N, CA, C, O and the ligand as a Tripos MOL2 file, in Angstrom:
@<TRIPOS>MOLECULE
protein
  301   299    76     0     0
PROTEIN
NO_CHARGES

@<TRIPOS>ATOM
      1 N           1.7730   25.4700  -42.3760 N.3       1 MET1
      2 CA          2.2030   24.8760  -41.1780 C.3       1 MET1
      3 C           1.7060   23.3880  -41.1630 C.2       1 MET1
      4 O           0.5410   23.0320  -41.3420 O.2       1 MET1
      5 N           2.8160   22.5570  -40.9130 N.am      2 ALA2
      6 CA          2.5650   21.1270  -41.0310 C.3       2 ALA2
      7 C           2.0240   20.7320  -39.6980 C.2       2 ALA2
      8 O           2.5370   21.1210  -38.6480 O.2       2 ALA2
      9 N           0.9080   19.9000  -39.7600 N.am      3 ALA3
     10 CA          0.3100   19.3010  -38.4750 C.3       3 ALA3
     11 C           1.3510   18.2720  -37.7980 C.2       3 ALA3
     12 O           1.8550   17.3890  -38.4910 O.2       3 ALA3
     13 N           1.6470   18.3980  -36.4890 N.am      4 VAL4
     14 CA          2.4770   17.4830  -36.0200 C.3       4 VAL4
     15 C           1.7330   16.1950  -35.7230 C.2       4 VAL4
     16 O           0.7650   16.2200  -34.9610 O.2       4 VAL4
     17 N           2.1610   15.0240  -36.3160 N.am      5 PRO5
     18 CA          1.3800   13.8080  -36.0410 C.3       5 PRO5
     19 C           1.5760   13.3950  -34.6250 C.2       5 PRO5
     20 O           2.6300   13.5640  -34.0110 O.2       5 PRO5
     21 N           0.4490   12.8180  -34.1170 N.am      6 THR6
     22 CA          0.5160   12.1620  -32.8240 C.3       6 THR6
     23 C           1.3170   10.9470  -32.8210 C.2       6 THR6
     24 O           1.0410   10.0590  -33.6280 O.2       6 THR6
     25 N           2.3830   10.7980  -31.9100 N.am      7 PRO7
     26 CA          3.1780    9.6290  -31.7720 C.3       7 PRO7
     27 C           2.3870    8.4390  -31.4790 C.2       7 PRO7
     28 O           1.4550    8.4350  -30.6740 O.2       7 PRO7
     29 N           2.7800    7.4310  -32.1520 N.am      8 HIS8
     30 CA          1.9810    6.1600  -31.8730 C.3       8 HIS8
     31 C           2.6530    5.3540  -30.7110 C.2       8 HIS8
     32 O           3.8730    5.1870  -30.7010 O.2       8 HIS8
     33 N           1.8760    4.8810  -29.7810 N.am      9 THR9
     34 CA          2.2800    4.2270  -28.6090 C.3       9 THR9
     35 C           1.6250    2.9390  -28.5660 C.2       9 THR9
     36 O           0.7250    2.6400  -29.3510 O.2       9 THR9
     37 N           2.0940    2.1170  -27.5940 N.am     10 ARG10
     38 CA          1.6330    0.6870  -27.4920 C.3      10 ARG10
     39 C           0.6190    0.7280  -26.3050 C.2      10 ARG10
     40 O           0.9890    1.2220  -25.2400 O.2      10 ARG10
     41 N          -0.5120    0.2830  -26.4280 N.am     11 CYS11
     42 CA         -1.5280    0.0960  -25.1780 C.3      11 CYS11
     43 C          -0.9070   -0.9230  -24.2720 C.2      11 CYS11
     44 O          -0.5470   -2.0510  -24.6120 O.2      11 CYS11
     45 N          -0.8120   -0.3120  -22.9040 N.am     12 PRO12
     46 CA         -0.3110   -1.4460  -21.9190 C.3      12 PRO12
     47 C          -1.1020   -2.6900  -21.7150 C.2      12 PRO12
     48 O          -0.6020   -3.6900  -21.2000 O.2      12 PRO12
     49 N          -2.4940   -2.6180  -22.1690 N.am     13 THR13
     50 CA         -3.3070   -3.6920  -21.8560 C.3      13 THR13
     51 C          -3.4070   -4.6760  -22.9830 C.2      13 THR13
     52 O          -3.2520   -5.8820  -22.7860 O.2      13 THR13
     53 N          -3.6800   -4.1430  -24.2280 N.am     14 CYS14
     54 CA         -3.9140   -5.1420  -25.2940 C.3      14 CYS14
     55 C          -2.6470   -5.0270  -26.3510 C.2      14 CYS14
     56 O          -2.6480   -5.7730  -27.3300 O.2      14 CYS14
     57 N          -1.6170   -4.1310  -26.1570 N.am     15 SER15
     58 CA         -0.5230   -4.0910  -26.8680 C.3      15 SER15
     59 C          -0.7370   -3.4830  -28.3530 C.2      15 SER15
     60 O           0.1310   -3.5050  -29.2260 O.2      15 SER15
     61 N          -2.0150   -2.9450  -28.4930 N.am     16 GLU16
     62 CA         -2.4170   -2.3540  -29.8230 C.3      16 GLU16
     63 C          -1.5690   -1.0630  -30.1280 C.2      16 GLU16
     64 O          -1.4010   -0.2840  -29.1900 O.2      16 GLU16
     65 N          -1.0860   -0.8020  -31.2030 N.am     17 ARG17
     66 CA         -0.4770    0.5450  -31.6330 C.3      17 ARG17
     67 C          -1.4090    1.3990  -32.1270 C.2      17 ARG17
     68 O          -2.3150    0.9700  -32.8410 O.2      17 ARG17
     69 N          -1.2940    2.7860  -31.7900 N.am     18 GLY18
     70 CA         -1.9730    3.7880  -32.2040 C.3      18 GLY18
     71 C          -1.6970    5.0490  -31.6750 C.2      18 GLY18
     72 O          -0.7710    5.1290  -30.8690 O.2      18 GLY18
     73 N          -2.4260    6.2060  -32.0230 N.am     19 PRO19
     74 CA         -2.2480    7.6720  -31.4080 C.3      19 PRO19
     75 C          -3.0170    7.6590  -30.0680 C.2      19 PRO19
     76 O          -3.8920    8.4930  -29.8330 O.2      19 PRO19
     77 N          -2.6760    6.7130  -29.2190 N.am     20 TRP20
     78 CA         -3.5160    6.7650  -27.9500 C.3      20 TRP20
     79 C          -3.1790    8.0620  -27.1390 C.2      20 TRP20
     80 O          -4.0620    8.5880  -26.4610 O.2      20 TRP20
     81 N          -1.8900    8.5950  -27.1980 N.am     21 LEU21
     82 CA         -1.6030    9.6950  -26.3250 C.3      21 LEU21
     83 C          -2.4730   10.9120  -26.4850 C.2      21 LEU21
     84 O          -2.6170   11.7320  -25.5790 O.2      21 LEU21
     85 N          -3.0650   11.0090  -27.6950 N.am     22 GLY22
     86 CA         -3.9730   12.2140  -27.9570 C.3      22 GLY22
     87 C          -5.4160   11.9530  -27.4410 C.2      22 GLY22
     88 O          -6.2900   12.8030  -27.6150 O.2      22 GLY22
     89 N          -5.6610   10.8040  -26.8210 N.am     23 SER23
     90 CA         -7.0590   10.4860  -26.3650 C.3      23 SER23
     91 C          -7.0260   10.6050  -24.8130 C.2      23 SER23
     92 O          -6.0120   10.5360  -24.1190 O.2      23 SER23
     93 N          -8.4250   10.8130  -24.3430 N.am     24 PRO24
     94 CA         -8.5440   11.0820  -22.9180 C.3      24 PRO24
     95 C          -8.1480    9.8010  -22.1130 C.2      24 PRO24
     96 O          -7.9110    9.8850  -20.9080 O.2      24 PRO24
     97 N          -8.0750    8.5560  -22.8230 N.am     25 THR25
     98 CA         -7.8990    7.5080  -22.1440 C.3      25 THR25
     99 C          -6.3560    6.8460  -22.0790 C.2      25 THR25
    100 O          -6.0240    5.7430  -21.6450 O.2      25 THR25
    101 N          -5.5080    7.9450  -22.6830 N.am     26 ALA26
    102 CA         -4.0840    7.6640  -22.5840 C.3      26 ALA26
    103 C          -3.6490    7.1900  -21.3920 C.2      26 ALA26
    104 O          -4.2770    7.5150  -20.3850 O.2      26 ALA26
    105 N          -2.5320    6.3650  -21.2860 N.am     27 PRO27
    106 CA         -1.8880    5.7950  -22.4310 C.3      27 PRO27
    107 C          -2.6620    4.4670  -22.9820 C.2      27 PRO27
    108 O          -2.0840    3.6590  -23.7090 O.2      27 PRO27
    109 N          -3.8960    4.3260  -22.6110 N.am     28 PHE28
    110 CA         -4.5700    3.0650  -23.1430 C.3      28 PHE28
    111 C          -5.3960    3.5150  -24.3170 C.2      28 PHE28
    112 O          -5.7410    4.6790  -24.5210 O.2      28 PHE28
    113 N          -5.6980    2.4010  -25.1180 N.am     29 CYS29
    114 CA         -6.4210    2.6830  -26.3100 C.3      29 CYS29
    115 C          -7.8930    3.0520  -26.3790 C.2      29 CYS29
    116 O          -8.4570    3.6690  -27.2830 O.2      29 CYS29
    117 N          -8.4730    2.5050  -25.1260 N.am     30 SER30
    118 CA         -9.8190    2.7690  -24.8640 C.3      30 SER30
    119 C         -10.1440    2.5950  -23.4230 C.2      30 SER30
    120 O          -9.3630    2.0660  -22.6320 O.2      30 SER30
    121 N         -11.3830    3.0780  -23.0830 N.am     31 ASP31
    122 CA        -11.8190    3.0080  -21.6120 C.3      31 ASP31
    123 C         -11.8710    1.5210  -21.2450 C.2      31 ASP31
    124 O         -11.6090    1.1930  -20.0870 O.2      31 ASP31
    125 N         -12.1610    0.7000  -22.0670 N.am     32 ARG32
    126 CA        -12.2180   -0.7050  -21.6660 C.3      32 ARG32
    127 C         -10.9090   -1.2250  -21.2010 C.2      32 ARG32
    128 O         -10.8420   -1.8870  -20.1660 O.2      32 ARG32
    129 N          -9.7640   -0.9250  -21.9920 N.am     33 CYS33
    130 CA         -8.4000   -1.2580  -21.5490 C.3      33 CYS33
    131 C          -7.9960   -0.6210  -20.3080 C.2      33 CYS33
    132 O          -7.2760   -1.2340  -19.5200 O.2      33 CYS33
    133 N          -8.4360    0.6700  -20.0450 N.am     34 LYS34
    134 CA         -8.0670    1.4650  -18.9220 C.3      34 LYS34
    135 C          -8.6210    0.6800  -17.6980 C.2      34 LYS34
    136 O          -7.9790    0.4340  -16.6780 O.2      34 LYS34
    137 N          -9.8610    0.3380  -17.9420 N.am     35 LEU35
    138 CA        -10.5810   -0.2990  -16.7260 C.3      35 LEU35
    139 C          -9.9200   -1.6270  -16.3370 C.2      35 LEU35
    140 O          -9.7530   -1.9840  -15.1710 O.2      35 LEU35
    141 N          -9.5570   -2.3280  -17.4280 N.am     36 ILE36
    142 CA         -8.9940   -3.6280  -17.1440 C.3      36 ILE36
    143 C          -7.6170   -3.4980  -16.4080 C.2      36 ILE36
    144 O          -7.2720   -4.3320  -15.5710 O.2      36 ILE36
    145 N          -6.9140   -2.5170  -16.7190 N.am     37 ASP37
    146 CA         -5.6090   -2.3180  -16.1180 C.3      37 ASP37
    147 C          -5.8340   -1.8290  -14.6730 C.2      37 ASP37
    148 O          -5.1050   -2.2790  -13.7890 O.2      37 ASP37
    149 N          -6.7600   -0.9720  -14.3910 N.am     38 PHE38
    150 CA         -7.1620   -0.6140  -13.1170 C.3      38 PHE38
    151 C          -7.6740   -1.6580  -12.1970 C.2      38 PHE38
    152 O          -7.4450   -1.6630  -10.9870 O.2      38 PHE38
    153 N          -8.4480   -2.6280  -12.8930 N.am     39 GLY39
    154 CA         -8.9180   -3.7930  -12.0960 C.3      39 GLY39
    155 C          -7.8470   -4.6440  -11.7160 C.2      39 GLY39
    156 O          -7.9340   -5.1810  -10.6120 O.2      39 GLY39
    157 N          -6.7780   -4.8830  -12.4780 N.am     40 ARG40
    158 CA         -5.6440   -5.5770  -12.1460 C.3      40 ARG40
    159 C          -5.0070   -5.0170  -10.7420 C.2      40 ARG40
    160 O          -4.8390   -5.7480   -9.7660 O.2      40 ARG40
    161 N          -4.6840   -3.6570  -10.7690 N.am     41 TRP41
    162 CA         -4.1240   -3.0140   -9.8100 C.3      41 TRP41
    163 C          -4.9900   -3.1320   -8.5050 C.2      41 TRP41
    164 O          -4.4700   -3.3960   -7.4210 O.2      41 TRP41
    165 N          -6.2090   -2.9420   -8.6490 N.am     42 ALA42
    166 CA         -7.0250   -3.0210   -7.5000 C.3      42 ALA42
    167 C          -7.0500   -4.3560   -6.7960 C.2      42 ALA42
    168 O          -7.0980   -4.4450   -5.5690 O.2      42 ALA42
    169 N          -7.0170   -5.3810   -7.6050 N.am     43 ASN43
    170 CA         -7.1080   -6.7760   -7.0380 C.3      43 ASN43
    171 C          -5.8000   -6.9790   -6.3310 C.2      43 ASN43
    172 O          -5.7800   -7.6100   -5.2740 O.2      43 ASN43
    173 N          -4.7690   -6.5090   -6.8260 N.am     44 GLN44
    174 CA         -3.3710   -6.6790   -6.0220 C.3      44 GLN44
    175 C          -3.5350   -6.0940   -4.7640 C.2      44 GLN44
    176 O          -3.2290   -6.7380   -3.7610 O.2      44 GLN44
    177 N          -4.0560   -4.7610   -4.6690 N.am     45 SER45
    178 CA         -4.1300   -3.9760   -3.2940 C.3      45 SER45
    179 C          -5.0830   -4.7490   -2.4680 C.2      45 SER45
    180 O          -4.8440   -4.7170   -1.2610 O.2      45 SER45
    181 N          -6.0890   -5.4240   -2.8410 N.am     46 TYR46
    182 CA         -6.9820   -6.0950   -2.1720 C.3      46 TYR46
    183 C          -6.3660   -7.3110   -1.4870 C.2      46 TYR46
    184 O          -6.7600   -7.6730   -0.3780 O.2      46 TYR46
    185 N          -5.4530   -7.9030   -2.1160 N.am     47 THR47
    186 CA         -4.8650   -9.2120   -1.6180 C.3      47 THR47
    187 C          -3.7650   -8.6920   -0.6490 C.2      47 THR47
    188 O          -3.3950   -9.5170    0.1860 O.2      47 THR47
    189 N          -3.2490   -7.6100   -0.6170 N.am     48 ILE48
    190 CA         -2.4260   -7.1510    0.4280 C.3      48 ILE48
    191 C          -3.0450   -6.7850    1.7580 C.2      48 ILE48
    192 O          -2.5440   -7.0940    2.8390 O.2      48 ILE48
    193 N          -4.2720   -6.0410    1.5920 N.am     49 SER49
    194 CA         -4.9480   -5.5400    2.7780 C.3      49 SER49
    195 C          -5.6310   -6.7480    3.4840 C.2      49 SER49
    196 O          -6.0220   -7.6980    2.8060 O.2      49 SER49
    197 N          -5.7840   -6.7250    4.8630 N.am     50 GLU50
    198 CA         -6.2830   -7.8260    5.5750 C.3      50 GLU50
    199 C          -7.9280   -7.6170    5.4830 C.2      50 GLU50
    200 O          -8.4750   -6.5390    5.7150 O.2      50 GLU50
    201 N          -8.5650   -8.7360    5.1340 N.am     51 PRO51
    202 CA         -9.9910   -8.7310    5.1070 C.3      51 PRO51
    203 C         -10.5920   -8.6200    6.4480 C.2      51 PRO51
    204 O          -9.9750   -9.0890    7.4040 O.2      51 PRO51
    205 N         -11.7900   -8.0210    6.6250 N.am     52 LEU52
    206 CA        -12.3910   -7.7440    7.8780 C.3      52 LEU52
    207 C         -12.9750   -9.1840    8.5480 C.2      52 LEU52
    208 O         -13.7190   -9.8930    7.8690 O.2      52 LEU52
    209 N         -12.6570   -9.5060    9.6880 N.am     53 ARG53
    210 CA        -13.1700  -10.6350   10.2190 C.3      53 ARG53
    211 C         -14.0730  -10.2980   11.5230 C.2      53 ARG53
    212 O         -14.0970   -9.1760   12.0300 O.2      53 ARG53
    213 N         -14.8180  -11.4170   12.0060 N.am     54 PRO54
    214 CA        -15.7370  -11.0830   13.1050 C.3      54 PRO54
    215 C         -14.9610  -10.6550   14.3710 C.2      54 PRO54
    216 O         -15.4360   -9.8740   15.1960 O.2      54 PRO54
    217 N         -13.7080  -11.2300   14.4740 N.am     55 GLU55
    218 CA        -12.9510  -10.9200   15.8250 C.3      55 GLU55
    219 C         -12.7570   -9.4330   16.0650 C.2      55 GLU55
    220 O         -12.6910   -8.8940   17.1700 O.2      55 GLU55
    221 N         -12.6700   -8.8020   14.7880 N.am     56 HIS56
    222 CA        -12.3950   -7.2420   14.9140 C.3      56 HIS56
    223 C         -13.5420   -6.5790   15.5190 C.2      56 HIS56
    224 O         -13.4140   -5.4310   15.9450 O.2      56 HIS56
    225 N         -14.6170   -7.1780   15.5920 N.am     57 PHE57
    226 CA        -15.6810   -6.3030   16.2420 C.3      57 PHE57
    227 C         -16.0670   -6.7760   17.6650 C.2      57 PHE57
    228 O         -16.8340   -6.1230   18.3720 O.2      57 PHE57
    229 N         -15.4720   -8.0040   18.0730 N.am     58 ARG58
    230 CA        -15.7090   -8.6050   19.3140 C.3      58 ARG58
    231 C         -15.4650   -7.6550   20.4740 C.2      58 ARG58
    232 O         -16.3150   -7.5930   21.3620 O.2      58 ARG58
    233 N         -14.4880   -6.9930   20.5270 N.am     59 GLU59
    234 CA        -14.0130   -6.1390   21.6310 C.3      59 GLU59
    235 C         -15.1860   -4.9510   21.8560 C.2      59 GLU59
    236 O         -15.3990   -4.4870   22.9760 O.2      59 GLU59
    237 N         -15.8300   -4.5700   20.8090 N.am     60 TYR60
    238 CA        -16.8700   -3.4860   20.8890 C.3      60 TYR60
    239 C         -18.1720   -4.2430   21.6320 C.2      60 TYR60
    240 O         -18.8740   -3.6150   22.4250 O.2      60 TYR60
    241 N         -18.3940   -5.4590   21.3490 N.am     61 GLU61
    242 CA        -19.6290   -6.1990   21.9620 C.3      61 GLU61
    243 C         -19.5050   -6.3840   23.4000 C.2      61 GLU61
    244 O         -20.4970   -6.4110   24.1280 O.2      61 GLU61
    245 N         -18.2060   -6.5250   23.8690 N.am     62 GLU62
    246 CA        -17.9980   -6.8360   25.2470 C.3      62 GLU62
    247 C         -17.7740   -5.7080   26.1440 C.2      62 GLU62
    248 O         -16.8640   -5.7330   26.9730 O.2      62 GLU62
    249 N         -18.6090   -4.6710   26.0040 N.am     63 ILE63
    250 CA        -18.5680   -3.5170   26.8850 C.3      63 ILE63
    251 C         -19.1980   -3.9580   28.2550 C.2      63 ILE63
    252 O         -20.2910   -4.5260   28.2520 O.2      63 ILE63
    253 N         -18.5900   -3.7310   29.3130 N.am     64 PRO64
    254 CA        -19.2670   -4.1990   30.6760 C.3      64 PRO64
    255 C         -20.4980   -3.3410   30.8040 C.2      64 PRO64
    256 O         -20.7220   -2.2510   30.2770 O.2      64 PRO64
    257 N         -21.3080   -4.1140   31.6770 N.am     65 ASP65
    258 CA        -22.7290   -3.5010   31.7630 C.3      65 ASP65
    259 C         -22.6510   -2.3000   32.7980 C.2      65 ASP65
    260 O         -23.4390   -1.3580   32.7160 O.2      65 ASP65
    261 N         -21.6870   -2.3700   33.7590 N.am     66 ASP66
    262 CA        -21.5900   -1.1900   34.7240 C.3      66 ASP66
    263 C         -20.9590   -0.1030   34.1290 C.2      66 ASP66
    264 O         -20.8660    0.8640   34.8850 O.2      66 ASP66
    265 N         -20.5210    0.0390   33.0720 N.am     67 LEU67
    266 CA        -19.8870    1.2790   32.4680 C.3      67 LEU67
    267 C         -20.9790    2.2100   31.9650 C.2      67 LEU67
    268 O         -21.6910    1.9640   30.9910 O.2      67 LEU67
    269 N         -21.0450    3.2840   32.7090 N.am     68 ASP68
    270 CA        -22.1900    4.1140   32.3970 C.3      68 ASP68
    271 C         -21.4100    5.5330   31.8170 C.2      68 ASP68
    272 O         -20.7360    6.2550   32.5510 O.2      68 ASP68
    273 N         -21.6130    5.7640   30.5040 N.am     69 PRO69
    274 CA        -20.9970    6.8910   29.9810 C.3      69 PRO69
    275 C         -21.6220    8.1630   30.3540 C.2      69 PRO69
    276 O         -21.0330    9.2350   30.2140 O.2      69 PRO69
    277 N         -22.9120    8.0510   30.8670 N.am     70 ASP70
    278 CA        -23.5920    9.3440   31.3640 C.3      70 ASP70
    279 C         -23.2560    9.8300   32.8080 C.2      70 ASP70
    280 O         -23.5590   10.9460   33.2300 O.2      70 ASP70
    281 N         -22.5250    8.7650   33.5960 N.am     71 GLU71
    282 CA        -22.1420    9.2470   34.9590 C.3      71 GLU71
    283 C         -21.2690   10.4020   35.0340 C.2      71 GLU71
    284 O         -20.2320   10.3780   34.3710 O.2      71 GLU71
    285 N         -21.5500   11.4310   35.7660 N.am     72 PRO72
    286 CA        -20.6060   12.4520   35.8320 C.3      72 PRO72
    287 C         -19.3020   12.2130   36.4590 C.2      72 PRO72
    288 O         -19.2390   11.3660   37.3500 O.2      72 PRO72
    289 N         -18.2290   12.8720   36.0930 N.am     73 GLU73
    290 CA        -16.9180   12.5170   36.7250 C.3      73 GLU73
    291 C         -16.9420   13.1150   38.1290 C.2      73 GLU73
    292 O         -17.3970   14.2290   38.3900 O.2      73 GLU73
    293 N         -16.4030   12.2570   39.0120 N.am     74 SER74
    294 CA        -16.2020   12.7600   40.4220 C.3      74 SER74
    295 C         -14.8820   13.4510   40.4900 C.2      74 SER74
    296 O         -13.8410   12.9870   40.0250 O.2      74 SER74
    297 N         -15.0050   14.6240   41.1180 N.am     75 ILE75
    298 CA        -13.7600   15.5240   41.3140 C.3      75 ILE75
    299 C         -13.2780   15.3650   42.7450 C.2      75 ILE75
    300 O         -12.2920   15.9890   43.1380 O.2      75 ILE75
    301 ZN         -6.0090   -1.4810  -25.5620 Zn       76 ZN76
@<TRIPOS>BOND
     1     1     2 1
     2     2     3 1
     3     3     4 2
     4     3     5 am
     5     5     6 1
     6     6     7 1
     7     7     8 2
     8     7     9 am
     9     9    10 1
    10    10    11 1
    11    11    12 2
    12    11    13 am
    13    13    14 1
    14    14    15 1
    15    15    16 2
    16    15    17 am
    17    17    18 1
    18    18    19 1
    19    19    20 2
    20    19    21 am
    21    21    22 1
    22    22    23 1
    23    23    24 2
    24    23    25 am
    25    25    26 1
    26    26    27 1
    27    27    28 2
    28    27    29 am
    29    29    30 1
    30    30    31 1
    31    31    32 2
    32    31    33 am
    33    33    34 1
    34    34    35 1
    35    35    36 2
    36    35    37 am
    37    37    38 1
    38    38    39 1
    39    39    40 2
    40    39    41 am
    41    41    42 1
    42    42    43 1
    43    43    44 2
    44    43    45 am
    45    45    46 1
    46    46    47 1
    47    47    48 2
    48    47    49 am
    49    49    50 1
    50    50    51 1
    51    51    52 2
    52    51    53 am
    53    53    54 1
    54    54    55 1
    55    55    56 2
    56    55    57 am
    57    57    58 1
    58    58    59 1
    59    59    60 2
    60    59    61 am
    61    61    62 1
    62    62    63 1
    63    63    64 2
    64    63    65 am
    65    65    66 1
    66    66    67 1
    67    67    68 2
    68    67    69 am
    69    69    70 1
    70    70    71 1
    71    71    72 2
    72    71    73 am
    73    73    74 1
    74    74    75 1
    75    75    76 2
    76    75    77 am
    77    77    78 1
    78    78    79 1
    79    79    80 2
    80    79    81 am
    81    81    82 1
    82    82    83 1
    83    83    84 2
    84    83    85 am
    85    85    86 1
    86    86    87 1
    87    87    88 2
    88    87    89 am
    89    89    90 1
    90    90    91 1
    91    91    92 2
    92    91    93 am
    93    93    94 1
    94    94    95 1
    95    95    96 2
    96    95    97 am
    97    97    98 1
    98    98    99 1
    99    99   100 2
   100    99   101 am
   101   101   102 1
   102   102   103 1
   103   103   104 2
   104   103   105 am
   105   105   106 1
   106   106   107 1
   107   107   108 2
   108   107   109 am
   109   109   110 1
   110   110   111 1
   111   111   112 2
   112   111   113 am
   113   113   114 1
   114   114   115 1
   115   115   116 2
   116   115   117 am
   117   117   118 1
   118   118   119 1
   119   119   120 2
   120   119   121 am
   121   121   122 1
   122   122   123 1
   123   123   124 2
   124   123   125 am
   125   125   126 1
   126   126   127 1
   127   127   128 2
   128   127   129 am
   129   129   130 1
   130   130   131 1
   131   131   132 2
   132   131   133 am
   133   133   134 1
   134   134   135 1
   135   135   136 2
   136   135   137 am
   137   137   138 1
   138   138   139 1
   139   139   140 2
   140   139   141 am
   141   141   142 1
   142   142   143 1
   143   143   144 2
   144   143   145 am
   145   145   146 1
   146   146   147 1
   147   147   148 2
   148   147   149 am
   149   149   150 1
   150   150   151 1
   151   151   152 2
   152   151   153 am
   153   153   154 1
   154   154   155 1
   155   155   156 2
   156   155   157 am
   157   157   158 1
   158   158   159 1
   159   159   160 2
   160   159   161 am
   161   161   162 1
   162   162   163 1
   163   163   164 2
   164   163   165 am
   165   165   166 1
   166   166   167 1
   167   167   168 2
   168   167   169 am
   169   169   170 1
   170   170   171 1
   171   171   172 2
   172   171   173 am
   173   173   174 1
   174   174   175 1
   175   175   176 2
   176   175   177 am
   177   177   178 1
   178   178   179 1
   179   179   180 2
   180   179   181 am
   181   181   182 1
   182   182   183 1
   183   183   184 2
   184   183   185 am
   185   185   186 1
   186   186   187 1
   187   187   188 2
   188   187   189 am
   189   189   190 1
   190   190   191 1
   191   191   192 2
   192   191   193 am
   193   193   194 1
   194   194   195 1
   195   195   196 2
   196   195   197 am
   197   197   198 1
   198   198   199 1
   199   199   200 2
   200   199   201 am
   201   201   202 1
   202   202   203 1
   203   203   204 2
   204   203   205 am
   205   205   206 1
   206   206   207 1
   207   207   208 2
   208   207   209 am
   209   209   210 1
   210   210   211 1
   211   211   212 2
   212   211   213 am
   213   213   214 1
   214   214   215 1
   215   215   216 2
   216   215   217 am
   217   217   218 1
   218   218   219 1
   219   219   220 2
   220   219   221 am
   221   221   222 1
   222   222   223 1
   223   223   224 2
   224   223   225 am
   225   225   226 1
   226   226   227 1
   227   227   228 2
   228   227   229 am
   229   229   230 1
   230   230   231 1
   231   231   232 2
   232   231   233 am
   233   233   234 1
   234   234   235 1
   235   235   236 2
   236   235   237 am
   237   237   238 1
   238   238   239 1
   239   239   240 2
   240   239   241 am
   241   241   242 1
   242   242   243 1
   243   243   244 2
   244   243   245 am
   245   245   246 1
   246   246   247 1
   247   247   248 2
   248   247   249 am
   249   249   250 1
   250   250   251 1
   251   251   252 2
   252   251   253 am
   253   253   254 1
   254   254   255 1
   255   255   256 2
   256   255   257 am
   257   257   258 1
   258   258   259 1
   259   259   260 2
   260   259   261 am
   261   261   262 1
   262   262   263 1
   263   263   264 2
   264   263   265 am
   265   265   266 1
   266   266   267 1
   267   267   268 2
   268   267   269 am
   269   269   270 1
   270   270   271 1
   271   271   272 2
   272   271   273 am
   273   273   274 1
   274   274   275 1
   275   275   276 2
   276   275   277 am
   277   277   278 1
   278   278   279 1
   279   279   280 2
   280   279   281 am
   281   281   282 1
   282   282   283 1
   283   283   284 2
   284   283   285 am
   285   285   286 1
   286   286   287 1
   287   287   288 2
   288   287   289 am
   289   289   290 1
   290   290   291 1
   291   291   292 2
   292   291   293 am
   293   293   294 1
   294   294   295 1
   295   295   296 2
   296   295   297 am
   297   297   298 1
   298   298   299 1
   299   299   300 2
@<TRIPOS>SUBSTRUCTURE
     1 MET1         2 RESIDUE 1 A MET
     2 ALA2         6 RESIDUE 1 A ALA
     3 ALA3        10 RESIDUE 1 A ALA
     4 VAL4        14 RESIDUE 1 A VAL
     5 PRO5        18 RESIDUE 1 A PRO
     6 THR6        22 RESIDUE 1 A THR
     7 PRO7        26 RESIDUE 1 A PRO
     8 HIS8        30 RESIDUE 1 A HIS
     9 THR9        34 RESIDUE 1 A THR
    10 ARG10       38 RESIDUE 1 A ARG
    11 CYS11       42 RESIDUE 1 A CYS
    12 PRO12       46 RESIDUE 1 A PRO
    13 THR13       50 RESIDUE 1 A THR
    14 CYS14       54 RESIDUE 1 A CYS
    15 SER15       58 RESIDUE 1 A SER
    16 GLU16       62 RESIDUE 1 A GLU
    17 ARG17       66 RESIDUE 1 A ARG
    18 GLY18       70 RESIDUE 1 A GLY
    19 PRO19       74 RESIDUE 1 A PRO
    20 TRP20       78 RESIDUE 1 A TRP
    21 LEU21       82 RESIDUE 1 A LEU
    22 GLY22       86 RESIDUE 1 A GLY
    23 SER23       90 RESIDUE 1 A SER
    24 PRO24       94 RESIDUE 1 A PRO
    25 THR25       98 RESIDUE 1 A THR
    26 ALA26      102 RESIDUE 1 A ALA
    27 PRO27      106 RESIDUE 1 A PRO
    28 PHE28      110 RESIDUE 1 A PHE
    29 CYS29      114 RESIDUE 1 A CYS
    30 SER30      118 RESIDUE 1 A SER
    31 ASP31      122 RESIDUE 1 A ASP
    32 ARG32      126 RESIDUE 1 A ARG
    33 CYS33      130 RESIDUE 1 A CYS
    34 LYS34      134 RESIDUE 1 A LYS
    35 LEU35      138 RESIDUE 1 A LEU
    36 ILE36      142 RESIDUE 1 A ILE
    37 ASP37      146 RESIDUE 1 A ASP
    38 PHE38      150 RESIDUE 1 A PHE
    39 GLY39      154 RESIDUE 1 A GLY
    40 ARG40      158 RESIDUE 1 A ARG
    41 TRP41      162 RESIDUE 1 A TRP
    42 ALA42      166 RESIDUE 1 A ALA
    43 ASN43      170 RESIDUE 1 A ASN
    44 GLN44      174 RESIDUE 1 A GLN
    45 SER45      178 RESIDUE 1 A SER
    46 TYR46      182 RESIDUE 1 A TYR
    47 THR47      186 RESIDUE 1 A THR
    48 ILE48      190 RESIDUE 1 A ILE
    49 SER49      194 RESIDUE 1 A SER
    50 GLU50      198 RESIDUE 1 A GLU
    51 PRO51      202 RESIDUE 1 A PRO
    52 LEU52      206 RESIDUE 1 A LEU
    53 ARG53      210 RESIDUE 1 A ARG
    54 PRO54      214 RESIDUE 1 A PRO
    55 GLU55      218 RESIDUE 1 A GLU
    56 HIS56      222 RESIDUE 1 A HIS
    57 PHE57      226 RESIDUE 1 A PHE
    58 ARG58      230 RESIDUE 1 A ARG
    59 GLU59      234 RESIDUE 1 A GLU
    60 TYR60      238 RESIDUE 1 A TYR
    61 GLU61      242 RESIDUE 1 A GLU
    62 GLU62      246 RESIDUE 1 A GLU
    63 ILE63      250 RESIDUE 1 A ILE
    64 PRO64      254 RESIDUE 1 A PRO
    65 ASP65      258 RESIDUE 1 A ASP
    66 ASP66      262 RESIDUE 1 A ASP
    67 LEU67      266 RESIDUE 1 A LEU
    68 ASP68      270 RESIDUE 1 A ASP
    69 PRO69      274 RESIDUE 1 A PRO
    70 ASP70      278 RESIDUE 1 A ASP
    71 GLU71      282 RESIDUE 1 A GLU
    72 PRO72      286 RESIDUE 1 A PRO
    73 GLU73      290 RESIDUE 1 A GLU
    74 SER74      294 RESIDUE 1 A SER
    75 ILE75      298 RESIDUE 1 A ILE
    76 ZN76       301 GROUP 0 **** ****
């Protein structure tokens, strides 16, 4: 029985060729390249989402004093 050779592929991060498909970090050659690629992706999504600003919390600070949540509802 001839052993089936693992096809060599190119690492998306560093373009190194090797049998990466057989490794747990596939399609990357190493954990380092996998993390680098994930970091790029995460940075892109962070630029899309709006950062939290103080204005977003202001409405919660301006609850009127006469609002009493413990007051029973009048029927
Ligand atoms: Zn790599």
